C-alpha positions as CSV (number, residue, x, y, z in Angstrom):
1,X,-43.9,-33.7,-109.6
2,X,-44.9,-31.8,-106.5
3,X,-48.3,-31.7,-104.9
4,X,-50.4,-28.7,-105.3
5,X,-50.8,-26.5,-102.2
6,X,-54.4,-26.2,-101.0
7,X,-55.8,-23.1,-99.3
8,X,-56.9,-23.8,-95.8
9,X,-60.5,-22.8,-95.6
10,X,-63.8,-24.4,-94.9
11,X,-65.1,-26.7,-97.7
12,X,-68.5,-25.4,-98.8
13,X,-69.7,-28.5,-100.6
14,X,-71.2,-30.8,-97.9
15,X,-70.4,-34.1,-99.7
16,X,-66.8,-33.0,-100.4
17,X,-66.4,-31.9,-96.8
18,X,-67.6,-35.3,-95.5
19,X,-65.3,-37.2,-97.8
20,X,-62.3,-35.1,-96.9
21,X,-63.1,-35.6,-93.2
22,X,-63.2,-39.3,-93.6
23,X,-60.0,-39.5,-95.6
24,X,-58.0,-37.3,-93.2
25,X,-59.4,-39.0,-90.2
26,X,-58.2,-42.3,-91.5
27,X,-54.7,-40.8,-92.1
28,X,-54.4,-39.2,-88.7
29,X,-55.4,-42.4,-86.9
30,X,-52.9,-44.4,-89.0
31,X,-50.1,-41.9,-88.1
32,X,-51.1,-42.2,-84.4
33,X,-50.8,-46.0,-84.6
34,X,-47.4,-45.7,-86.4
35,X,-46.0,-43.2,-83.9
36,X,-47.2,-45.4,-81.0
37,X,-45.7,-48.5,-82.6
38,X,-42.3,-47.1,-83.7
39,X,-41.6,-44.9,-80.8
40,X,-43.4,-46.8,-78.0
41,X,-45.3,-43.6,-77.3
42,X,-48.6,-43.5,-75.5
43,X,-51.0,-41.8,-77.9
44,X,-54.6,-40.7,-77.2
45,X,-56.5,-39.1,-80.0
46,X,-60.1,-37.8,-79.9
47,X,-61.8,-36.3,-83.0
48,X,-65.3,-34.8,-82.6
49,X,-67.2,-34.1,-85.8
50,X,-69.4,-31.0,-86.2
51,X,-72.4,-33.3,-85.9
52,X,-71.2,-34.4,-82.4
53,X,-70.0,-37.9,-83.4
54,X,-66.9,-39.0,-81.6
55,X,-64.0,-40.9,-83.0
56,X,-61.1,-42.0,-80.8
57,X,-57.8,-43.9,-80.8
58,X,-55.8,-44.9,-77.8
59,X,-52.6,-46.9,-77.4
60,X,-53.1,-49.5,-74.6
61,X,-51.9,-47.5,-71.6
62,X,-53.0,-44.1,-72.8
63,X,-56.5,-44.6,-71.6
64,X,-55.3,-44.9,-68.0
65,X,-53.1,-41.8,-68.4
66,X,-56.1,-39.8,-69.9
67,X,-58.4,-40.8,-67.1
68,X,-55.9,-39.9,-64.4
69,X,-55.1,-36.6,-66.1
70,X,-58.7,-35.6,-66.4
71,X,-59.5,-36.8,-62.9
72,X,-56.9,-34.6,-61.3
73,X,-56.9,-31.7,-63.7
74,X,-60.6,-31.4,-64.5
75,X,-60.6,-27.6,-63.8
76,X,-57.9,-27.1,-66.5
77,X,-59.9,-28.7,-69.3
78,X,-61.7,-26.2,-71.6
79,X,-63.6,-27.0,-74.8
80,X,-63.0,-24.6,-77.6
81,X,-65.0,-24.5,-80.8
82,X,-63.2,-23.5,-84.0
83,X,-65.4,-22.1,-86.7
């Protein structure tokens, strides 16, 4: 049996939206860990909730790479809000 396709749109129910965010956040962090472990890739992942709460994941050396990148390319960084 195949999974049902869901329409990509904002979830109006606040509780359902929070539950979906938590579930998908766990999954994406798990995938980042798997990719880092299996492929020896340096992964840095930052998720910012609409409320402003920050969640992050970083493989051991990725923090250094991120700091160096942002230090030397700070003028290239732009924050974009998706609504």
